[in-house]
C-alpha positions in Angstrom: 0.0 0.0 0.0 2.8 2.4 0.9 4.5 1.6 -2.5 1.2 2.4 -4.3 0.9 5.7 -2.5 4.5 6.6 -3.4 4.0 5.6 -7.0 0.9 7.8 -7.3 2.7 10.7 -5.6 5.7 10.3 -8.0 3.3 10.1 -11.0 1.7 13.4 -10.0 5.0 15.0 -9.4 6.3 14.1 -12.8 3.2 15.4 -14.5 3.0 18.5 -12.3 6.7 19.5 -12.4 6.5 20.2 -16.1 4.0 23.0 -15.3 5.3 24.1 -11.9 9.0 23.9 -12.5 10.1 26.0 -15.5 13.7 27.0 -16.1 12.6 30.0 -18.1 11.4 31.8 -15.0 13.9 33.9 -13.2 12.3 33.2 -9.9 13.9 32.1 -6.6 12.7 28.5 -5.9 11.0 27.7 -2.6 11.7 24.3 -1.1 8.9 22.3 0.6 7.9 18.8 1.8 5.3 17.6 -0.7 3.7 15.0 1.7 4.1 17.3 4.7 2.0 19.9 6.4 -1.0 19.7 8.8 -3.2 18.9 5.8 -1.4 15.6 5.2 -1.6 14.6 8.9 -3.6 11.4 8.3 -1.1 10.2 5.7 1.8 10.6 8.0 0.4 8.2 10.6 2.9 5.4 11.1 1.4 1.9 11.1 4.0 -0.6 12.0 4.1 -4.1 10.5 5.2 -7.1 12.7 8.8 -6.1 12.0 10.5 -3.7 14.4 11.3 -1.1 11.8 9.5 0.8 9.1 10.7 3.4 6.6 8.7 6.5 5.7 9.9 8.6 2.7 9.8 12.4 2.8 9.4 13.8 -0.7 11.2 17.1 -1.1 10.6 19.4 -4.1 11.0 23.1 -5.1 8.7 25.4 -7.0 11.1 26.0 -9.9 14.1 24.2 -11.4 17.4 25.0 -9.8 20.1 27.1 -11.5 22.7 25.4 -9.2 23.1 22.6 -6.8 22.2 23.5 -3.2 22.4 21.9 0.2 19.2 21.1 2.1 19.3 20.5 5.8 16.6 18.9 8.1 16.0 19.0 11.8 13.6 17.9 14.4 11.7 20.9 15.8 9.7 20.1 19.0 7.9 23.5 18.8 5.7 22.1 16.1 4.6 19.2 18.3 3.8 21.6 21.2 1.8 23.9 18.9 -0.1 21.0 17.4 -1.1 19.7 20.8 -2.4 23.2 21.8 -4.2 23.8 18.5 -5.9 20.3 18.3 -6.2 19.3 22.0 -3.9 16.3 21.5 -1.3 14.8 23.8 1.5 13.6 21.5 4.9 13.0 23.2 8.1 13.8 21.4 9.5 10.6 19.8 12.8 9.7 21.6 16.0 10.1 19.6 16.8 6.4 19.6 13.4 5.6 17.9 14.3 7.2 14.6 17.1 7.9 12.1 17.4 10.0 8.9 20.0 11.8 6.8 19.8 15.4 8.0 21.4 16.9 4.8 21.4 16.2 1.1 22.3 18.0 -2.2 19.5 19.0 -4.5 20.7 18.9 -8.1 19.7 21.1 -11.0 18.3 18.1 -13.0 16.1 16.7 -10.3 12.3 17.2 -10.0 12.2 15.9 -6.4 14.2 14.0 -3.8 13.2 11.3 -1.3 14.6 11.2 2.2 14.0 8.0 4.1 13.2 8.2 7.8 13.6 4.9 9.6 11.5 4.3 12.8 12.1 1.7 15.4 9.0 0.3 17.2 11.1 -1.3 20.1 12.0 2.2 21.4 8.4 3.4 21.6 6.5 2.4 24.8 2.7 2.9 25.1 1.6 6.4 24.2 1.1 8.7 21.2 4.4 10.0 19.7 5.1 12.7 17.2 8.3 13.4 15.2 8.0 16.9 13.6 10.8 17.2 10.9 11.3 20.5 9.2 13.5 21.8 6.4 15.7 24.0 8.5 17.9 25.6 5.8 18.6 25.7 2.0 21.8 27.3 0.8 21.0 30.3 -1.4 17.3 29.5 -1.8 14.1 30.0 0.1 11.9 27.7 2.2 8.1 27.5 1.9 7.2 28.1 5.5 3.7 26.9 4.9 4.8 23.4 3.9 8.3 23.0 5.5 7.3 20.5 8.2 6.0 16.9 8.4 4.2 15.5 11.5 5.1 11.9 11.6 3.1 10.3 14.4 2.1 7.0 16.0 -0.7 5.8 18.2 -0.8 3.6 21.3 -3.6 1.4 19.9 -2.8 -2.3 20.3 -4.6 -3.1 17.1 -3.1 -0.6 14.7 -0.9 -1.9 11.9 -0.6 -3.2 8.4 -2.2 -6.6 8.0 -2.4 -9.3 5.4 -6.0 -10.4 5.2 -7.3 -13.7 3.8 -11.0 -14.7 3.8 -13.9 -16.7 2.5 -17.5 -15.7 1.7 -20.2 -18.3 1.5 -23.4 -17.2 -0.2 -26.6 -19.0 0.3 -30.0 -19.1 -1.4 -32.1 -18.3 1.7 -31.0 -19.3 5.2 -27.6 -21.0 5.7 -29.2 -23.6 8.0 -31.7 -24.9 5.4 -30.6 -23.9 1.9 -27.9 -24.8 -0.6 -24.7 -22.8 -1.2 -25.1 -20.5 -4.2 -21.5 -19.5 -4.5 -18.2 -19.1 -2.6 -15.6 -16.4 -3.0 -12.2 -16.0 -1.5 -10.1 -12.9 -1.1 -6.6 -11.8 -0.1 -5.8 -8.2 0.6 -3.5 -5.9 2.5 -5.3 -3.6 5.0 -4.4 -0.7 7.2 -6.0 -0.9 10.6 -6.3 2.7 11.7 -7.2 3.7 15.2 -10.1 6.1 15.8 -10.2 7.1 19.5 -10.9 4.1 21.7 -11.8 1.9 18.7 -10.4 1.1 15.3 -11.9 0.8 11.9 -11.0 -1.9 9.4 -12.4 -2.7 5.9 -14.9 -5.5 6.0 -13.9 -8.4 3.8 -13.4 -7.1 0.3 -16.2 -4.5 0.7 -14.2 -1.6 2.1 -14.7 0.3 -1.2 -18.4 0.3 -0.4 -17.8 1.8 3.0 -18.3 -1.4 4.9 -16.1 -1.5 8.0 -15.7 -3.4 11.2 -15.5 -1.4 14.4 -12.9 -3.1 16.5 -11.8 -2.6 20.1 -11.7 -3.9 23.7 -14.5 -3.8 26.2 -14.1 -1.4 29.1 -15.7 -3.9 31.4 -13.4 -7.0 30.9 -11.0 -5.9 28.1 -12.4 -8.6 25.8 -12.0 -8.0 22.1 -15.1 -7.1 20.1 -16.0 -6.6 16.4 -19.1 -4.6 15.4 -20.6 -3.5 12.0 -20.5 0.2 11.1 -23.7 2.1 10.2 -23.2 1.5 6.5 -23.2 -2.2 7.0 -26.2 -2.1 9.3 -28.2 0.0 6.8 -27.2 -2.2 3.8 -28.4 -5.5 5.1 -31.7 -7.0 6.3 -32.5 -5.2 9.6 -31.2 -7.0 12.6 -29.6 -9.8 10.6 -25.9 -9.0 11.1 -24.3 -11.3 13.6 -20.7 -11.7 14.9 -20.3 -15.5 15.2 -16.7 -15.3 16.4 -14.1 -12.6 17.0 -10.6 -13.2 18.5 -7.4 -11.3 19.0 -4.1 -12.9 19.9 -2.2 -10.3 21.9 1.1 -12.2 21.4 1.0 -12.6 17.6 -1.5 -9.8 16.9 -3.5 -12.2 14.7 -7.2 -11.4 14.3 -10.0 -13.8 13.3 -13.6 -12.7 12.6 -16.5 -14.7 11.5 -19.8 -13.0 10.7 -23.1 -13.6 9.0 -25.8 -11.4 7.6 -28.7 -11.5 5.2 -28.9 -9.2 2.2 -32.1 -7.2 1.5 -33.4 -10.2 -0.5 -33.1 -12.5 2.5 -30.2 -14.5 1.3 -27.6 -15.3 4.0 -23.9 -14.6 3.7 -21.2 -16.1 6.0 -17.8 -14.4 6.0 -14.6 -15.6 7.6 -11.5 -13.4 7.7 -8.1 -13.9 9.2 -5.6 -11.0 9.6 -1.9 -11.2 10.3 0.5 -8.4 10.8 2.9 -8.1 7.9 
């Protein structure tokens, strides 16, 4: 999924740079982080796979082609974290220095449309809590910085469920009730899914119907900390009223594996049973 996003961003950059960057303009370039800024906050949420490390690429560009090579420098600036917490009522902690690494300087060349700077993050150095790593372009030799887009807010969440999952599943479709009718068809699926926290619960695409807005709501009971899975409103409003049932929902806190088995009837009264297993990448 991350590679797809990067491919799309690069495709847009290549198309856009022919219009935005023009060597015929005698204009001082402004450097900025293309995938940064508060507007891209959701896209800079770090979802760890099962592995301890993950790499996030900063994409650096300038408004016009350069007339000479320049040195670009980066730095962590905690003032942005503090300002973000005040503005949005959040409680992000500063990510500890041992939990990340990145090259803090590079040379932007006259023939480049953009540059990618990898930031490596290490899950083992992050305890429970919400962390933020605000990285800014701190200096560009001889050129300007776009102060409206010079920072990226990389951040994590303390949700036990969040992450990047491999999903495999099976849908069994019946003519009528499952208990007393024949199987009409079966359908299997294999997908990669991002499980993104949303407050005290998390949302996850339901089977292969995420594109239709169908999502599980996943979380832990406040009474006994048991794992639960519920349908979102779109699912509930798309099936026969009261027919959606969670037959089984388990979460292994050691392996982070999730298993969910559900059933529902479509508006024609035909039952569907869906089994889905999710494993952290």
